[in-house]
N, C-alpha and C positions, 0 to 999 in steps of 0.2 A: 365784543367787549374785551377791552385790554386788560392784561394782568394788573394786579394791584400795584406792583412795583414799577409799572411803565413810567417813563419820563414824561414830563409835561404837567399840566394842571388838572386837578379833579375839581369839578364844579359842584358845590354843595347847595342844595335848594333850601327853601324855608327862610333862613336868615340871609340868603344871598352871599354867604361867605365863600371864598375860594382859598383852597390850601394848596401850596406848592409841595408836591411829593418829590423830594430830591433823590436822585439815583446816587447812592453812596458807593456802589460797586463793591466787589469783594474786599474784605479787610486785608490789609497787608500783614506781614509778620508783626505781631504785636510785641512791642518792647516793654510792655507794662511790667513784666516780671523782673526786667533788668534795671528799671528806672524808679523803683520804689525807694526813695531816699528820705532821710529825716523822719523815719517812722517811729511812732511811740510803741514800745513793747508793753503789753499788759501782763503784769506778773501775778495778778490775783483774779480769781473768778468774779464775774459780775454778780453783784448781790441784788436781792430784791426780786428775783425771778419767781415766776409762778410755779409752784410745786405740784399743781393739780395734774394728775395723770388722766389720760383718756380712758373713758369707760366704754365698754361694749355691751351689747345685749347679752342675755344668757345664751351660752354657746349652743345649748340643745334646743333652743326655740326655732332657729332657722328663720327663713323668710316665708311668710304666708303664701301659699299657692305655688311654691317653688317646685319645679319638676325634677324628676330623678335622672333625666337624660344627661349624658356627659359627652360633649362634642370635642373634648380636648384630646390632644395627642400625647402629652406628657404631663404628669403631676409631680410637683415637688412637695413633699410632706414632712420635712424635717423640723418645721416650726411647731411649737406646742401651744400657740395662742394665735390671735388674729395677726394677719400679715398686712402691715400698713403701707409698704412702699416697694416699688420695683423700678429698676433701671437696667438698660441693656448697654453692653460695651459698644461704643460707636465705631471702633476700628473694624471688628469682625462680625458684630452682632451675634456672636456664638455664645456669649456668657451673659448671665443675669446676676444682679445682686438684689436680695430682698431683706427687709428688716421687719421685726415684729414686736408684738406686745410681750413676748417671752424674753425680752432684753437681748435678743440674738440677731445677728445678720450673717447671711451665707452668700458666697459666690458659687454659682453652680452652672452646669452646662445645659443649654436649651435642648440639645439633640436627644439626651437621655435622662435629664434630671439629676445627673451625678454631681454630688457636692465636691467642689475643688478645695475650698477651705472655709472655715468659720472665722468671721471677724469678731473675735472674742474680747471680753473685758468690759462690755457695756454694763451700766448700772441701772438702766431704766429702759422703757420701750424705745426701740430703734425706729424712728419715724422719718428718717431721710437717708438716702443712700444714692451714690452716683459715681460713674467713672469719669476720669479726666478725658479731655478731647481726643487724646491719642491712645486711650485705654491702658496707659502705663500704671495709673493709680486708681484706687477705688476709695471713696470716703464714706464713712458712716457716722451718723449723729443720733444721739438719744435725747430723751426728754429732760435729763438732768443737765444737759448742756455739754456733755462729753463728746468731742469729735475725734475720730481716729482716721488715719490714712494708711492704706496698705499698698505695697507694691505687688501688682498682680502676678508677675512672673515668678517671683520668689516666695509669694504668700506671706511676706513678713510685714509687720507693722513698722512704719518708718517715721510716724509723727502722730502726736496727739495733743489736744488742748482742751481745757475745760473753761467754758464761759458760763454766764448765767443761763437759766433754762432757755433752750432754743424755743422760739415762739411757735405756737400752733394756732391755727385760725380760731375764730369765735365758735361758740357751741353749735351754731346752726350748721356749720360745715362738719358734718359727722366724720370724725376720724381722718380728716385730711392731714397729710404730713406737713410739717412746718417747712420753711424754705431754706435750702442750702444748695448752692449751685457752683459748678466749676466754670471758670472763664473759658470762652470758646476757642481760644488760641494759645493759652499759656497754662502752666502748672500753678494756677492761682485759684484759691477757693474762697467763696463768699458765703456768709450766713447772717441771718437776722435774729435778734434776741429780744427778750421780753422787756428790757429797759429802754427800747427804742433805738439801740445802736445796731449798725450793720458792721460786720467785721470782714476784713480781707487779709488772707495770708498767702505768702509765697511758700510753695511746697517744693522740697522738703525742709528748706531753711527755717521757715516759721516767721519770717519778718512780717510785721502786722501793721495794718492801718485800721482805724475805726472811723465811722461816719455817724456823727451824732444826730439822731432824729429827735422828735418830740419825746417827752417823758411818758411814753406809752408804747406798747409792743409794736415792733415791725412785723406785720402779719404776713407779708408776701413780698417777693422781689424777683427781679429778672435782669440778667446782664444783657444789654442790647447787642445786636449783631456786630457793631463796629468794635466791640471789646473795650471801648473807652468810657462808656457810660453804663449806669444801672438805674432802673426804675424801682422804687420801693414804696409799698403802701403801708399805712399805719392804722392802728385801732381807732384813732380819733377822726378818721375819714380823710386825712391829708395824704398827698402823694408827692414824693420828691424824686427828681431826676438828678443823679450824682455824677460828677466828673471823677472817675476812679483814680486818675493820675494826680490831680491837684487836691482831691479830697473835699471839694466844696460842692454845695448844691447849686445846680444850674437853674432849676425851676422848682417852685413850691406851689402846689395846687391846694388851696384851702378855701373855706367859705363856700360860696356858690360854685366855684370851680372844682372843689373837692367833693367828697361824698358825705351823706348824712348818717353814716354808720361805718363800722369797721370794714376795711378792705379785705376781700377774700381771695382775689386773684388779679394778676397783671399779665399782659402778653404784648409782643411787638410783631409787626409785620416783618417780611423777609429782609428788607433793607434797613429796618429800624427807624424809618421816618414817621411811622404812626405807632402809638401805644394805646392799648385798651386797658381799662381798669374796671373791676367789678366789685360789688359791695353787698352787704346785707340789706342795703336800702333798695335793692332790686333795680338799680340803675347801672348802666354800662356807659362809660365815657370814652370817647375817641379823642386822642390828644396828639397834636403835632409835637413831636419830641424835640425839634429844633427850637421852636418858639415857646413851648410850654402852654400853648393856647388850646382850650377845649374846642374841638371842631363841631361835635354834636353829642347828643345824649340819646341812647336807646333806652326806652322805658318799658317795663313789663306790660303796662296797660296797652302798649302798642300791639302786643301779640294776642291780646284777648280783651274781653270786656273788662272794665275797671273792676279789680278785685275788691272784696270787702276789706275793712280795716283789719279784721282778724286774719284773713287770708294773706294780706300783704305783709303783716308782721311775721308770719311763719314762713314766708318765702324769702329767697335770696339768690343772688348770682353765685353759682358754685364753680364754674369753669368757663373759659372763653379762649378763642384763638382765631387767627387769620388764615384764610386760604392762600396758598402760594401761587395758584394759577388763574384765579379769578378775583375780582375785587369784592370778596365776600367775607363776612365775619360771622362766627357761630358763638352763641351764648347759651349755656346750660343752666337751668334753674332747679331749685330744690323741689318745686312742685311737679317736676317731670317734663317741663317744656324745653324743647330745643328750638331756639329761634335762629333763623338764618337771615342776616341783614345784608342789603346791598349798600356798599359804602358810598359810591358816588351820589346816589339819590337819598341816602339815609332812610331807607324804607325797609319794612319787613318783607322779605321775599318768600320765605317758607316757615311753616310752624309744624314741628314734628313732636307729637305728644307721646310721652312715656307714662306708664301706669304708676311708676314710683320715681323718687328723686334721682336726678342725674348727679353722679359723683365727679366725673371728669369727662372731658372730650378732647380728642386729638384729630387733626387733619392729616390725611395722606400728604406726602411731600409734593407729589406730581399729579394730583387730580383733585377734583372737587368732591371728594368723598370724606365725610366726617364720621369718626367712630365715637360712640358713647358707651360708658359703663354706668350702671345704675344700682340702686339699692335692692332691686329684684334679682340680682345675681346674673344678669345677662349683659353681653356685649352686642351692640348693634351697629351696622354700617348703614349710612344714609347718603343718598345722592342729593347733594345740596342744591343742584340745579332744579330738581322737580319736587324734592321733599319726600321722596319715596324711600322706604326701607329696602335695602339690598339684601341683607341677610342678618341672621341672629345666631349667637352662639351661647350655649349654656353648659354648665358643668359644676358650678359651685352650689353648695347648700346654704349659703349665707350671702350677705351683700358683698359686692365687689368694692374694694377700698382704693385700688390704684390699678393702672395698667400702662403698658408700653407697647409700641409698634416698632418692628424692625424697618430698615431703610427702604426695602422694596415692598413694604406693606403686605408681606406674605405670612407673617407670624404676629400674633397678639399674645402678650404675656400678662396675666391678671393675678391679683392678690385679693384675698378675701378674709372675712371674719370666720370662715370655716377652717382656719389654720393652714390653708393650702395656697400654693401658687400653681397656675396652670398655663400650658402652652397650647394655643389654638392655631391650626393652619387655616388661613383664609382662602376659601375657594371662591374665585370670581369668574363667572362665565364670560365677562367682557374682556378678560385679559388672556 
């Protein structure tokens, strides 16, 4: 079986459609940061944003049946409330940034949990945080719409901007962070807001472009690997692929091509030729990013017997992603189902069941191993080829809300409703 990014044609069965997967190759030096011309500067915060804060369960309740074991190597305990998000610095993988319900964000060292500095001054829950591609900067964003950027080596704040409330996903996606993402090759930051706009800033200068979506929240977004386009999903079920340089939408998926509920997550394969979208409607759509054409739809009822109306309404797609080394896609559902789909045949390959809802999934870069974190407080590794669980790691006394993996997949960093972030060393007998 050839890798998903292999050149040539993939033959899709059922409707006898064929999609050309174009080999884009590695992106060259992106001149986006130097060619942002004729941009409009926003002087006032976007109004009409949703002020509703995320709510968590009572802290002392914990998760039912949660064990007291702790498999972690390091625990970071400086947050005083639920920790919503985590990101690792891409250059060295030695630092983490975490943000929480305590209106705080911290940059700290993975090796011993020592705090390097606090990203201070936030006014609401910090729900997104991430390092620039070269680890020069770290950005943090809170629910009030305040975004701050810090220079890592000097620990100094170098830029801030206040937009309308940064969008967070629909209520079914318990405590997922809203989307804010660095460009893969430039000091350019993107974020989505509750009024439907997506914003792009050159850092540290602050030059700004806005991408006007429908008048409803932009619930998720992702910069494509070529650095020239972004895919954004919206609360009304539509999806737009944007040209970042020109500022126009290249494709709009709506109606039957869109979703019948708010978007919860989007992802692209390694070369950006395919995009996956997930929604509270329990459908996952595979889209050719060049043509904007929907190639196929993965439906929840394909993974199990058709659910009742009540079960279907309470379920949703929570996370998804492409495997880099095989033509596989993983979809995680709120009901605890991890579905592994074979892309060329559009068929369900494996079904891995969790006892509680999946919050997020991530693939290893160089193998067919997918990681999941769930509401039962555990991280699990799955072999997508056979559907068997490789290992399980515990240590939190509440649900896991976010996690990250380092480059060589030897370390997993988790955040939880128990006010802690933890570092786990992954032991794999096959490596």
